[in-house]
C-alpha positions in Angstrom: 0.0 0.0 0.0 2.9 2.3 0.7 4.1 1.9 -2.9 0.6 2.9 -4.2 0.8 6.2 -2.2 4.4 6.8 -3.2 3.5 6.3 -6.9 0.4 8.6 -6.5 2.5 11.3 -4.8 5.1 11.1 -7.5 2.5 11.4 -10.3 0.9 14.4 -8.5 4.3 16.0 -8.1 5.1 15.5 -11.8 1.7 16.9 -12.8 2.2 19.9 -10.6 5.7 20.7 -11.9 4.5 20.3 -15.5 1.9 23.0 -15.0 4.3 25.5 -13.6 4.9 28.7 -15.6 8.3 29.0 -17.3 7.9 28.1 -20.9 8.0 30.6 -23.7 8.1 34.4 -23.8 6.5 36.1 -20.8 3.9 38.7 -21.5 3.3 40.6 -18.3 -0.1 42.1 -17.5 1.3 45.5 -18.3 2.4 44.2 -21.8 -0.9 42.4 -22.2 -2.6 45.8 -21.9 -0.5 47.0 -24.8 -2.6 45.0 -27.2 -5.6 47.2 -26.5 -6.2 49.4 -29.5 -6.3 49.4 -33.3 -3.5 47.5 -35.2 -2.8 47.8 -38.9 -1.5 44.6 -40.5 1.3 45.9 -42.8 3.4 42.8 -43.6 3.2 39.0 -43.7 6.2 36.7 -44.0 5.2 33.1 -44.9 7.5 30.1 -45.0 6.1 26.9 -46.6 7.7 23.5 -45.8 7.1 20.0 -47.1 5.5 17.9 -44.4 7.5 14.7 -45.2 11.0 16.1 -45.4 10.6 19.5 -43.7 12.2 21.1 -46.8 11.7 24.8 -47.3 9.7 25.2 -50.5 8.6 28.8 -50.4 9.7 32.0 -48.6 7.6 35.0 -49.4 6.9 38.4 -47.9 3.8 40.4 -48.7 3.8 44.1 -47.9 0.4 45.6 -47.4 1.0 49.2 -48.6 -0.4 51.6 -51.1 0.6 49.4 -54.0 -1.2 46.4 -52.5 -3.9 48.3 -50.5 -6.7 45.8 -51.1 -5.2 43.2 -48.8 -4.5 45.1 -45.5 -6.8 44.9 -42.5 -7.1 46.2 -38.9 -7.4 44.1 -35.8 -9.0 46.0 -33.0 -8.6 44.7 -29.4 -10.7 46.2 -26.6 -9.9 46.1 -22.9 -13.0 44.0 -22.1 -11.7 41.1 -24.2 -13.7 41.8 -27.4 -11.9 42.0 -30.7 -12.8 42.8 -34.3 -11.2 42.4 -37.7 -12.0 45.0 -40.3 -11.1 45.8 -43.9 -10.0 49.1 -45.3 -12.5 52.0 -45.3 -14.4 52.9 -48.4 -17.1 55.3 -49.4 -20.5 54.2 -50.5 -23.3 56.8 -51.3 -21.1 59.5 -49.6 -20.9 57.5 -46.4 -17.6 56.3 -45.0 -17.8 52.5 -44.2 -15.6 49.7 -43.1 -16.6 46.0 -43.3 -16.1 44.0 -40.1 -15.2 40.5 -41.1 -14.9 38.9 -37.6 -16.3 39.5 -34.2 -14.1 37.8 -31.6 -13.2 37.5 -28.0 -9.5 37.2 -26.9 -7.4 36.1 -24.0 -3.7 36.3 -23.4 -1.9 33.5 -21.6 1.9 33.9 -21.5 2.9 34.5 -25.1 -0.3 33.0 -26.5 -3.1 35.1 -28.0 -6.3 33.0 -28.1 -8.9 34.3 -30.5 -12.5 32.9 -30.4 -15.0 34.0 -33.1 -18.4 34.6 -31.6 -19.7 32.2 -34.3 -17.6 29.4 -32.8 -14.2 27.8 -33.2 -10.8 29.2 -32.0 -7.4 30.1 -33.1 -4.2 30.7 -31.1 -1.3 32.9 -32.3 2.1 33.4 -30.6 2.9 36.9 -29.6 6.5 37.1 -30.8 6.9 40.8 -30.0 4.7 43.6 -28.6 5.6 47.2 -27.8 3.5 50.4 -27.6 3.8 50.8 -31.4 4.6 47.4 -33.0 3.4 43.9 -32.7 4.4 40.6 -34.4 2.1 37.6 -34.3 3.1 34.1 -35.4 1.1 31.1 -36.5 2.1 27.5 -37.5 -0.4 25.3 -39.3 -0.8 22.7 -42.0 -2.9 23.5 -45.1 -3.2 23.8 -48.9 -1.2 26.5 -50.8 -2.7 29.4 -52.7 -3.0 29.3 -56.5 0.0 30.6 -58.4 2.5 29.7 -55.7 4.1 27.1 -57.8 3.1 24.3 -55.4 0.6 21.5 -55.8 -2.7 22.9 -54.6 -3.8 19.3 -53.7 -0.9 18.7 -51.4 -0.9 19.8 -47.7 2.1 21.7 -46.5 3.4 23.2 -43.2 3.0 27.0 -43.0 4.9 29.3 -40.7 3.5 32.8 -40.8 4.5 36.0 -39.1 2.3 39.1 -39.4 3.6 42.5 -38.5 1.3 45.3 -37.2 1.6 49.0 -36.4 -0.6 50.6 -33.8 -2.8 53.3 -35.2 
């Protein structure tokens, strides 16, 4: 019976130590408050790897600037945990508008930004850098490539993305 309690205590100790903080980049509550505001996505860097051999197949950077202004977007984070994704503003019938493409809630745990659309599902991005004026979010996932990337659109690849933002 002593061995049973010893094994149980050892398992509990391992579980407790595995749950301790200490992994990844630390985002303090002060820094977590830095995310509140309106962020303009201005650049995305994408690396595409083969899943089988982990070979780098594509390395691309897209700058969302005046020459490519149809692709940029804003991510707006409110202090109450609500977030929104909106496109660029446009005028229709002399009224300035902006389309909101996503209504979300968010939480920050360590260096992870968890986004939950109000329609369901979830997505987690890594906060790679955040200051009062700049933020970099990272995301790793498997998926199909876009057309015209020179890759087989029927084959799944490993994507590593970094999106750069400027606070507005």
